[in-house]
N, C-alpha and C positions, 0 to 999 in steps of 0.2 A: 694268122690266127689258127688255132687248132680246130679240128673237125668237131662241130657241135653235136653230131650224132655218132659218137664213137661206139666201138664194139666193147662188150663186157668181157673182161678177163676173169677166168675162173681158176681157183687153186687146183681143182681136180683135173684140169687140162694141162698141167705142167709137163713139158717135154724138154729134155736136155738139148742144147744147141748142137747142131750136127758137126761142128768143127771145134777144135781146140786152138787157142792162140798161143804160139810159142813166145813171141815177143812183139813189142810195138815200138816203132821209131817214128816220132813226130817232129816235123820242122814247122814252127809257127812264125810266119813273117808278118809282124804286127803293122797294121795301118787302121786308123779309126773306121773308115768306110769300106775298106777292101783288104782285110786280113786274108792271107793265103795259108792254108794248112795242108801240108804234104805228109801223107801217112804211108808207112811201109810196114806191113803186117804179115808175119809168117803164120799161115794156117796149116793145120793138118787134120785129117778126118778124126772125128770122135768115135771110138769103137763102141761106146756105151749109148749112142744116140741112134734113133731110127732114121731111115732115109728121109731127106727133106730138101726143099729148095734152099739155095744159098741166098739168104736175105740179110742185109745189113740195115740197121736203123739210120735214118738221116732226115732231119727236118730243117727247112729254111736254109738249105745249102745250094750254092751254085757250083755244079760239077764242072771242072775244067778238063780233067782227064782221068781215066782209069786204066789200069794195066794189070795183067797177070803174067808173072815171070818175064816182065819186060815187054810184053806184047800188048798194045792198046786194045781195049774192048769197049763195047757199047752196051752197058747194062740197061735193064728196064727200070725207069725211074717212076716212083709213086710219091705222093705227099708224105708218106711215112718212111720211105727208104728206097732201096734198090734191090733188084734181083739180077742174078747173073749165072751163066753156066760156068762151072769151074772144074779143074782136073779132079780125078778120083784120088790122087795122092796129095802130098804136101805141095804148097805153092806160095809164092810171094805176091801179095795183093798190094797195089799202089794206087793211091788217089791223090788228086790235088783239088781242093775246093776253095771257094771264096765266101767269106762271111762279113757282116758289117756290125762289129761290136758297138759302135756309136749309136746305132739305131735299135739296139736290143733293150727295150724298156722293161721286158718281162724279168730281167735280172736272172736269167737261166741260160746256161751255156757260157760263152765268152761275151762279156759286156764291158761297158766303161762306166766308171764312177768318178766324176769330177777329174777326168783326164787319166785315171788309173785303169789299166786293163785288169780284169778280174774274172774268175770263173765261179760258177755254182752248178755242179753236175748231178747232185742228188735231188730227185731220184733219176730223172731221165733227161738230163741236160747235155750229156756228152754228145748225143745225136745231133745237137745243134752246132757242134764243132767240126765233126767229120763223120763219115760213114763207118759204122762199127756195130758189132753185136752188143747193143747197150742193155745188158742185163747182168745182175749181180753174180750169177754163177759162172760167167766167163772171166777168168782171172789171168793176168799176164804181167810180165815185167815191162816197164816203160823207160825208154830213153827219149829225152825231149831237148830239142835245140830251139832256142828263142832268139829271134832276130828283130831288132828295132832300135830306135834312138832313145829309149828310156834308160836312165842310169842304173836301175835295179830290175833284174829279171829272175824270177823265182819259179821253181816247180817242185814236184815231189822228189823225195829221196835225197841223195847226196850230190853236191856240185862236182862235176868232173873236169870241166875246162871252161874258159871264157876268153874273150878278146874284145876288140873294139866293135861294139854294136851287136855282140852275140854272147850267149851263155848256154852251157849244156848241163843237163841234170840226168842222173840215172837212179831209178828206184829198183833195188835188187829184189824187193819183196813182191810177189805176184799180187795184183789187186784188180778189182772190177773197175770199169770206167767211171762209175759214180764217184770214185775217190780221186780222180784226176784233178789236179789244180794247177793254175798258172796265174801269176800276178806280175805285173810290170808297171813301173811308174817312178815318179820322183819321190822316193821314200828314204827315211832315215831309220836306223835301228837302235833299239835299246838292247845292249848285249848282256849276256849272262853265260854261265857255264854250270854243268852238273856232272858229277862223277857217279857212275852207276855202281851197284853193289858188286859187280865183277871188276871194278876199277877202270871202266871205259870212260873217257872224257867226251862229253857231248857239248857242242856249241849251241847256245840258245839265243834267239833273237825275237824281239817284238818289233815289227816294222810298222811305221806310222807316217803320216804326212808331216812335213816340217812344221814345227810349232806344237806338236802333240807329244814330244819326247818326255815332257815332265809328267805325263799321266800313265807311265808304263811300269813304274817300280813295283806297285802292288801286284799287277798282273804277273810280273816276273817271279816274285816271291810265291805267288799262288801256284805257278807252274812247277817250281822246285818242290813245293810241299806236296803237290799231286804226284810227282815222280817218286818222291820218297815214300809216300803212303802206299802207292801201288806195289812197290817193292816189299814193304814191310807186311802189308795185310794180304796181298794176293800173290806175292812172289814174282811179279811181272817187271821185267827190266826193259828199258828202251833199247831199240835195235838199229838205229841209224846214227850217223856221226853228227847230225845237225837236226835241230827242231826249230821250225819257224812259225811264228804267228803273225798275221797281217790284219790290221784294223781297216775296215772298209765302211764308208758311210752308207752306201746303198746296198742293202742286203736283206733278203726276204726273211731269213731265219735269224736265230741268235748267233749261231756259229756253225762251222762245218769241220768235220774231223779228217779231212784229206790227209793221206799218209805223209807225215813229216812237214806238211804245210797247212796248218789250220788257218782257215779264214774266218774272221770274226766280224760281226756287226760292231761298229765302233762303240756303241753303247754297252757292249758286253766285255770290253777289255780296258778302255780308257778310264782312269779314275784318279781323282785327287780330292783331298778333304774339302776344298773350296767349291768343287763342281759336282761331287758325287755324294749321295746319301749313304748312311750305313747299310740300307737295303741294297743299294747299288754295289757296294763293296762285297757283301755276302753273295749276291747273285753272280758277280764277276768271278769270285773265287770258285763257286760251284760250277759255272759254265766252263771255265778253263779246265777244271778237274774232269768234267764230263767229256769234253772233247779229247783230252789226253787219254782218259781211260779207254776210249774207243780204239786206241792203238791195238789193244788186244781183243776187246769185246766189240768187234765191228770191222776192224781192218785185217788183223791176222786171222781172225775167224769172222767171216762175213755171212750174209744171208744167201741161201740158195735162190730165193725169189723174193719179191716184195711182200708176199703174204707173210713172210717170216720176219717182217720189220721189227716186231716186238722182241725178237731174239737178241738183237743188238741194242735196241733202244730201252726196252724194259729193264734189261740187265744193267745197262750203263747208268740209267737213272737211279736204280737201286744202289749202285756203287757210289755215285756222286752223293747220294743221300747219306750213306754210311760215312763218307769223307767229311761232309759238313757236320754230321753228328759228332765226329771225333775232334774236329777243329773248333767246334763251338759248343752248343748245348744239345745233347741228344733228345731231352724232353721237349725243349722248345721246337727243335726241328721236326719232331714227330707230330706235334700239334699243328705246326705250320703246314706240313705236308697234307694232313687230313683236311684242313681248311681249304686248301687248294683243290684237293680231290673232290670234295663235296661241291665246291663252287663251279668246277669245270667238267669233271668227269661224270658225276652223278646225273646232272641234267642231260648229258650226252647219252648216258645209258638208259634214261627214262623217256627219251623223245624220239623223233623220227630219224635222227642220225645215229641211233644205237647200232653197234656192230660188235662182234666178238673181238677179243684181244688179237686173235689172228683171224682177219676177215676171210670170207669164202670167195668173194668176188670184188672187183672194182672196175670203174671206167676210167678214172683219173687217179693215179696212185698218190699224187700230191695231196689229195683230200683225206688220206688216211694217216697223215702225220697228226694224230689226234691225242687228246688226253687219255683215251682208252688204251691206245697202243703204248704211250709213254708212262703215264702215271698208274693206270690200272695194271699195265704190264709189270711195273716195278712192284706193285702190291703183291702180285702173284709170286714174284721171286721171293719177297719177304715171307709170304706164307710158307713157301717151300722150305726155306731156311728154318723157319720156326718149327715145322713139322719134323725135319730130320735132325736138327740140332747144329750147333756151330761147328763142331768137329767134323761131322759127316758132310756138312756143306763145303768145308774147306777141302776135304778129300775129293769130293765130286768135282769141284772147280779145277783142281789140279789135273784130274783125269780128262776133263773137258778140254783144257788147253793142250794136254799131251796128245789126245786122240784127234782133235780137229784143227790143230794149227795148220793154216794154209787151205782150209776147207771153206766151202760155201754150204753152211749147215742149215738144219731145220729144227723145229720145235721137237720133233720126234728124237733127233740126235741129242738134244739138250736133256730131255727127260730120261732117255736111255742111259745116259751117264749116271744119273742119280739112281736109277734102278740097279745098274750094275755095281755101283759102289756101296749101296746101302741094302740091297736085297728087297726093297719095297716095290710093291705094285702101284704104279702111278697112273693106271688107266683111268680111274675116276677123277683124279686130280687134273688130268688133261682137259676135262670139261671147262676149266677156267679159261682155256685158250679158244674153245669152240663155241661156248654158250654166252650169249650177250645178256645184258641186263644186270641189275643189282639185286642180289638176294635179300629178302626181308626175313629177319630172325625174330621170332616171338618167344617169350619165356613165361613159364609158370613155376611156382615154388611150392614146396611142401616140407614141413618140419614135424617130425614125430619121434619120440623116444631117442633123442640124441642124433637122429639121422636127418640130414638136410638134402633134399632132392631137387635138382633143377631139371626141368623138361623143356627142351628146345624144339621148335618147329621152324623149318625153313621153307620158303616159297619164293620163287622168282617170277615176277609178272611177265606176261607175254611181251615180246618186242617184235619189231618189223621182221617178218620172215621166220620167226621162231615163236610159235604159240605154246608149245609144250616144253617144259623145263624139267630136267632130271636133277636129283639132289647133288649138291656140290660137297667137296671136302672142305670143312670149315674148322680151322684152328681157333678155338675160343679160349682166350686167356682169362682165367677167373681167380679171384682172391676173395677170402671171407673175413669179415671183421665182426668182433663181438660187440654187444651193446655199449661197451665202454670205449669203443674205437680202436681196440687193439687188434692186430691181425692174427687170426687163429689158423688160417690156411693161406700160406703164401701163394704167389702167382703159380697157377697150374694150367697147363695147356690141355684142354679137352679136345679130342679129335672127333668131330661130328661128321658122319658119312650118310646117315639116313634122313629121310624127310622129317621124322620125329625121333628124338632120342633123349634118354634120361641119364643123368649122372648123379651119384649119391656120395655124400661125405658123412662119415660116421664119427661117433665119439665126441659130439659137441654138447656142451653143457647148456647152451641156450641157442635160440634161433638167431643165426647170424644175419648180417647185412651183406648181400652179395655185390661184389664189384665185378661187373661183366664186361668182357671185351677189352680188357686192359691193353693199353698201347695200341688200341684199334687193331687187334690181331687179325682181322679179316675185313675186307671192304664190303660191308653189309649195312643195311638200314636196320637198326635195332628198334623193334616195336615192343616197348616194355612199359606197361602202365605202372608207374612208381609214384608213391605219395611224395608230395613236396617235402615233407619232413625227412624222408629217407634221402632225397637228393641233397638237402642241406646237411645231413649227417655225412654223406660222402664228400661234399665240398669241404667240410671241416676236418675229416679224419682220413680220407683215403690216402694210402701210401703210393698209389699210382698217379703220377702227375697228369697223365692224359685223362684218366677218369675223374680226377678232381676238377679239371677244366671242363670235362664233358657234363658233370653234374651241374655246374654253374650255367653252362650253355643251355642245358635242358630247362632249367628254371627260367632263364631269360626267354627262351622260345615259348614256354608255356604262358609266361606273363604277357608277351606280345600277342600271342594267339587270343588270349582272353580280352585284351584291350581292343583288338581289331574286331572280334566277333561278338563280344558282349558289352563293349563299352566300359570294361573294368578299368580300375586305376592301376598304377604301378605297384608291383609286389615289393613292399617295403621290407618284408622279412628277408627276401633274397638280397636286397641291397644291403641290409645290415649284416647278413652272413658273409657277403662278398667283402665288406669292409674289413673284417677280421683277416682275410687273406691278403688284402692290399696293404694292410698295416704291417704284415709280417716281414721284417727286414732281413730275416734269414733266407727268405725265398729269392730265387733269381729274379732280378727286376724285369728281365725279358718275359719271364713266365707271368709275372703280375700284370705286365702290359697286355698280354694276350687275354688275361682274365677280364680286363676292363672293356674289351671289344665286344660289341653286341653281334649277334648273328646278322649276316648281310640281309638286305631287303629281298634280294633274289632268293636266298635260302628260305626266308619266311614265306615267300610266294609259293615255293615248292611244297613247304609243309602244309600250307592251307589247301593247296590243290590236292595233296595226298589224302587229306581228311575230308574231301568232298566239298570244300568251300572255295568258291571262285575268288581268287585274290584280287584285291583292289589296291594298286600301287600307291594311290594317294593316301588311303587309310593306313597302309603299312608304314609309309613315310611319317605320317602324323603320329602314329603310335611310337615309332622309334625315337622321334624327336621328344615326345612327352616323357618317355622313359629316361632318356639321356638328361633331360632337364631335371627330373626327379633325383637322379644320381648326383648331379652337380649340387643341387640344393641341399640334399642330405649330407653331403660331405664338404660343405662350404668351409668348415674350419680345418678339415683334413688336407684339402688340396694344396694350399700354400706350404704346408709342412712337407708334403711329398715332393713338391717342386724343389724345395730347398735341399731335401735329402738326395735328390737325383742329380744335383748340379755337378758337372764334371769340371774340376779346376785345373787338372794337368793338361798337357798338350794333347791334341787330338790323336786318337788311334781308332781304327775301325774294328778293334778286337771285340770279343764277345762281352767282356766286362763293361767297357765304356758304352758299347752299342745298347746293351740292356738298360743301362741307366738312362740313356737318351730316349729309348723307346718308352719307358715308363713315364719319364718327365713330359714327353710330348703327348702321351695319352691323357695325362692329367691336365696339360695345357688346353686340350680340346674341351674338357669339362669346365675348366676355369673360364674359358671364353664365353660360355653361356651365362656366367654370372657378371662378368665385367665388360661385356660387349667388345672385347678384343684389346683391352688395355695391356694385359700381360703379354699377349701375342705380339703387339706392336713393339713392346720393350724388347722381347726376344728377337724380333726381326731386326731391329736397329743394332743390337749388340752382337748378332750371330757372326761367328768366324768360321763356320763350316756349313755345308749345304744341308745337312740333316736338320739343324736348328732353324736355318733360314726358311727352308721349304715348309717345314711343319708350321712355323708361325704364319707364313703366307696362306697356307691352307685354312688355318683357323680364322684369319682375317676375311678370307673369301666366304666362309660359311657364316660369318657374322655380318656380312654385307658392308665391311669396312676396309675393302681391299684396294681402292683406286690408287692411293698414293703409293702403297707398297708394290702394286703391280707395275706402276710406272718406274719406280726405283729399281726394281728387279730387272726390268727390260733394259734400262740404261746401263746397268752393271754388266749384263750378260748377253747383250744383243749380238755379240760376235762369236759366241760359243754355241754351236748348233745343238749339242746334246743338252746343255742346260736350258736352252730355249724350248726344246721338246717338252721339258718338265713344265715350263711356263704355260705352254699351249694346253697341255693335258690337265693341269690343276684347275685352270679356269672353268673347264667343263665338268670335271669330276666332282669338284668340291662345291659348286654353286647350288643355289636353290633349284628345285625341279623345274619351276616355271621359267627359269632363265637358261636351262641347259641347251635346248635346241637353238634358241635365238643366239646365244653366245657362240655356240659351235659354228653356226652359219656365218656369223660376223667374222670369226677367226679364219674361215676358209676364204674370205675376201681380201685378207692381208697379202701383200706381195711376198712375204716370207713364208707363206703356207705353200710349201713345195709338195704338192700332193703325190708326185711321182716317187718321192722318197718314202719308203715304208714306215720309217720311224715317225716322221712328221704326220703322215696320214693316220697312223694308229694313235698318235698322241691326241688327235681331235676326235676321230670317229670311234676309236676304242673307248675313250673316256666318256663319250656320249652314251654308249651302251652300258657303261658301268654306273651311270647315274640312273638308277632303276626307275624312279618315279618320273624323272625327266625324259628318259627315252620312251617310256610308256605314257606320255602325255595324252590326254583324252582326245585332243584334236588331231593326233597322228603326225604332228610336226616332226617328231624324232624319227619316226619310221620313214617319212617322205625324204627327209634330208639324207639319211643314210642310204636309202635306195638310190637316190640321184647320184650320189658319189660312187656307189658300187658299180652302177651302170657305166659311169665315166671311167673308173679305174680298170674295169674289165678289159677295155680296149688296149690298155698299156701294160697292166700287171695282173693277169688272171689269177695267179697263185695267191697274192695278198687279198684280192677281192673275194675269192672263194672262201678263204679262211674267215674273213669278216662276216660272211653270210651266216655263220653259225650263231650269231647273236639273235637270230630269229627262231632258233630251234625250239623255244618254249612257247611259241605263239598260240598254241591250242589251249593253254592253261588259263587264259584270261577271258574276260567277259566278251559277249558276242560283238559289241561295238569295236573293241580293240582287235579281236580276231579278224573281223572283216577288213579293218584298215591294214593290218599286217599282211593278210592274204592278198589284198589288192596290190601291195607293194611287191610282194614276191612274184605275183603274176606279171607285174610291169617289168621286173628284171628278166623273167623268163621269156618275155616277148621281144627282148632286145635283138635286133638283127645281128647275125654273126657272133652270137654269144659264145664265149669260150666253153670248152668242154669241162673245165674246172668248175666254173660257176653254174653251168647247165646241170651238172650232176648234183651239186649241192642243193640248188633250188628245187630240182625235181624230187629229191629225197624229202625235202622239207614240206613240199606241197602234197606228197603222197602219204 
């Protein structure tokens, strides 16, 4: 177990490692309980580093021998690594260590998953394999020999030789240790090939367990599409002879971009119409793209230190978002991204876990793989592109790749490329990387003599460790519509740099209606008091799809707020205005499906809290149910018509056209279920020939309380498919009534097939409990107690997954005193656990502070 009282690491203390690594040779002799790792590493003094002790990271290693230039030495061992006196010039360092991958339940370093050897080294897992300077700015070429009785043995780079019981690989591109990968097991490959833009032939493989071969075709096509897109849009060509993907059942993350050998959580690569939903297909396509894009934005150019994590992750998330926008619908993708940002990153920014996109310090780096680093980091890239323009962005990226290929770079390096290529001063823009919190943007309007003036004020509330906030650079995309609904000023990006700033539009014949923050051009909270009539006007006429959706979302939020705080009834004027949009067959069905979704109950709780109202999860749930019932009743004659119009008659395809139709049809089905008690849902469940339709129908039946027969039938059909059964576990908790959420989750944990050591199965139940807002926040504290019990249990086996799940408590201070006391007690119970991991200790400490 890790030290529960670790030292804090600070960005300001960065010092280069005192030695450079010329090359690394590893021999890995596989055995479940006694794997031997022999390393031969050529070190030479780093002329750019200050004098320092020779220290190599190493954890949970049994040192067999160590030698310098062939002479055995006795280094000083610590729980974190070893120290040793070394020559003043170049030298060969050799060690042999023993590790036990079969006992490694943390899934970090070298471990086993159902008989398969697998690695996960980001961020600091390589130190659990051998002694090494395990930091991203130490880059070297690797040659790896794997010995063992498994039929398949894979590592980074290109295969160089193999024989009975062994295989060798060489990666010619210098890389940090976190990108090292090794997989060995009984695997079969789904092969493919790709010809790069320079004519190079690349061998492609997706490696899976026998029996999963039929779920690889979509992933292979997604990989080829990613390779083509990166060439066409960013000019980036693949640089090895082979590209391998491996599907692993036990994996803490979604996937990992190891050079030439991407390792994927099985749920993020295996797909078929029968077992995967449309959302699964889209997610798989995006994750495959994300990990492939890392080849340049993460591998060829990596991070100098872990404080620069957003340099690779924010940029790569932005790139995979661009890819999905091009493959599917840019408008729907943008709305979906903002929904996710508000659901995950905004609460993080507004709570005790708030931190800048580039943190200033950490105790456990695994705790900073956050929505702020990833999603807000991507938003910062998008803002930068919006400010400089598409052409300048392209030139800056070309310079970035040219200047920093092979480097371990920093945010300063990234911004300097834009300054050098555009001539702009980005010193103020840099605050987006150093300042935490979500800016609030308020607006006032004035119209006189044909001139329309918008005055903006920005303010960022205090966050932990940052009480005073300086003004940010905000790109505010604005369009103006005349009273007839015609656009009189097309989208214009206003660049706000002051705390208060005005912008004027002249020559207007009438006061326009302003469409503000089009495309969600900056990640801010828009505090704008707008009449419902104006919101309905934008819902009907705005040419910007995001703001059209946002106008409807605002009306829904306002309606629910009044229902919760004043006991008001549903806003029938909004429901009628929304009907006109839902009826419009010229609009993308996927967009119409998004329009039908209400704000999440967690989002409503945050809105109430921001307005000084203590949120009551039960009242929020009741209001949302009442509003959905009103929508269903108002549209009782429309719903069957829409279901018929969205029926897909041709063979299944996960493409955007069919997926959009199914999304709209299933959104309509959820409303229809409120009228017929599940009759239509049962019919769809019985007839479904794909997982999207089957699972949506099952969700409707659960919400209607008519699920018993369907749940049993689903289990009989899919009991042998672990990924589909994850869906079965998750849906029962997420879709059930609040009073049943914690009891049902607890009952599921007692099943023999609840493998709590598997991250997917654990998240299926406990993550779904957290998603059931009123259920998790049950007044008796049953949801809190159940989750805390399992986090305490999981911490002893998999601290990384346990720590990430702790974040569901991050909003605990927004609720009433009774719920606060219950949540605080559970956090304190977790904190009091003996031998608490530093992962969980840091998270709980930040939450309680």
